[in-house]
C-alpha positions in Angstrom: 0.0 0.0 0.1 1.6 3.4 -1.0 0.9 6.8 0.9 2.4 8.9 -1.8 4.8 10.4 0.1 7.4 12.2 -1.3 11.0 12.4 0.0 12.4 15.6 -0.8 16.3 15.3 -0.6 17.1 19.1 -1.5 14.8 22.1 0.0 16.3 25.1 -1.0 16.0 28.5 1.0 15.3 32.0 -0.1 15.6 35.2 1.3 12.5 36.6 -0.5 9.6 38.1 1.8 7.7 35.1 4.1 4.1 35.6 2.5 4.5 36.5 -0.7 7.6 34.0 -1.8 5.7 30.8 -0.5 2.2 32.0 -2.3 4.1 32.4 -5.2 6.2 29.2 -5.1 3.0 27.2 -4.0 1.3 28.3 -7.1 3.9 27.6 -9.7 4.4 24.9 -8.1 0.5 23.9 -7.9 0.9 24.8 -11.7 3.9 22.4 -12.5 6.0 25.0 -13.4 10.0 23.9 -13.2 12.2 25.2 -10.5 14.1 27.4 -13.0 10.9 29.5 -13.7 10.1 29.3 -9.8 13.6 30.8 -9.2 13.0 33.7 -11.4 10.0 34.0 -10.0 10.8 34.9 -6.7 13.9 37.0 -7.6 12.3 40.2 -7.8 11.0 39.2 -3.8 14.5 39.0 -2.6 15.0 41.0 0.6 18.6 40.8 0.6 21.7 39.6 -1.6 
């Protein structure tokens, strides 16, 4: 019996505004967007370099 659990081996952390960054990333993941595009969308939300 499979529980549908996926193990993630890499969790990136971004210095972005918390709510806006989380909402943006979650929306893009739900839409099936790749990591490169997600990172491009998060770049303008970066609060420190």
